C-alpha positions as CSV (number, residue, x, y, z in Angstrom):
1,M,0.0,0.1,-0.1
2,I,2.6,2.2,0.9
3,G,3.7,2.1,-2.8
4,K,0.9,3.2,-4.5
5,I,0.9,6.6,-1.8
6,D,2.9,9.6,-3.0
7,P,6.0,9.4,-0.2
8,E,4.5,13.4,0.9
9,I,1.2,12.1,1.0
10,W,2.0,9.2,3.0
11,R,4.0,11.6,5.8
12,V,1.1,13.7,6.0
13,L,-1.3,10.6,6.7
14,K,1.1,9.1,9.3
15,S,1.4,11.9,10.7
16,Y,-2.4,12.5,10.5
17,Y,-3.1,9.5,12.6
18,E,0.2,9.8,15.4
19,E,-1.7,12.6,16.2
20,S,-5.5,11.1,16.6
21,L,-7.3,11.8,19.4
22,A,-10.7,10.1,20.3
23,F,-13.2,10.1,23.1
24,V,-16.3,8.0,23.5
25,Q,-19.8,9.0,24.2
26,N,-22.9,6.7,25.6
27,K,-26.1,8.9,25.5
28,D,-25.1,11.8,28.0
29,Q,-22.0,10.2,29.3
30,I,-18.7,11.4,27.8
31,S,-15.4,9.6,28.5
32,S,-11.9,11.8,29.1
33,I,-9.9,12.3,25.5
34,F,-7.4,9.3,24.8
35,K,-4.9,9.1,22.0
36,T,-5.8,6.2,19.6
37,S,-2.8,4.0,18.4
38,I,-4.0,1.1,15.7
39,G,-7.1,1.5,13.0
40,V,-8.4,3.8,10.7
41,K,-10.7,6.6,12.3
42,Q,-14.3,5.4,12.0
43,G,-16.6,7.9,9.9
44,G,-13.5,9.7,9.0
45,P,-13.1,11.0,5.6
46,L,-10.1,9.2,4.4
47,S,-11.1,5.7,5.9
48,P,-13.2,4.7,2.7
49,K,-10.2,5.5,0.3
50,L,-7.4,4.2,2.2
51,F,-9.7,0.8,2.7
52,S,-9.9,1.0,-1.4
53,I,-6.4,1.4,-1.8
54,Y,-5.7,-1.3,1.0
55,V,-7.9,-3.9,-1.2
56,E,-7.4,-2.6,-4.9
57,D,-4.9,-5.5,-5.6
58,L,-7.5,-8.4,-4.5
59,I,-10.4,-6.6,-6.0
60,N,-7.9,-6.7,-9.7
61,E,-7.3,-10.1,-9.0
62,I,-10.8,-11.1,-8.3
63,M,-12.1,-9.3,-11.8
64,S,-9.7,-11.3,-13.7
65,T,-11.0,-14.6,-12.2
66,E,-14.1,-16.7,-13.1
67,L,-16.0,-15.3,-9.9
68,I,-17.3,-12.5,-11.6
69,T,-21.3,-13.5,-12.2
70,D,-22.7,-11.7,-15.6
71,I,-26.4,-10.9,-14.6
72,D,-28.2,-9.2,-17.5
73,G,-24.9,-8.5,-19.6
74,I,-23.9,-6.5,-16.1
75,K,-20.4,-8.3,-14.6
76,T,-21.2,-8.3,-10.9
77,G,-19.4,-10.0,-8.4
78,I,-17.8,-7.2,-6.1
79,L,-19.9,-4.7,-4.0
80,M,-17.4,-1.7,-1.7
81,Y,-19.2,0.7,0.5
82,A,-17.1,2.5,2.8
83,D,-14.8,-0.2,4.2
84,D,-17.1,-3.2,3.7
85,L,-16.6,-5.9,1.0
86,L,-18.7,-8.2,-0.6
87,I,-17.7,-11.2,-2.9
88,M,-20.7,-12.7,-4.7
89,T,-20.6,-15.6,-7.6
90,D,-22.8,-18.1,-8.7
91,S,-21.3,-21.3,-7.8
92,V,-19.6,-22.8,-4.4
93,K,-17.1,-24.0,-6.6
94,K,-15.6,-20.6,-7.7
95,M,-16.2,-19.2,-4.5
96,E,-14.1,-22.3,-2.9
97,K,-11.4,-21.9,-5.5
């Protein structure tokens, strides 16, 4: 993934996540602010794009296989939204590959 991102942008992203602070809210209770150390920011504007970059090779691999299903002339096989990924096919044997 690092090789797909310009080095300057990578440094900015690294800094963005190293300086990440958060708090937890449950109804009317709010925690103290704490530093986050792992994962992407939930609901962060960059999270969907970073996920897309992360899974790009996997998507390209799937698109070049028999997993892709043709439904009414439309190639289908992968649905993505934010950090969710759905892989579908018309055959259990294809999916097991």
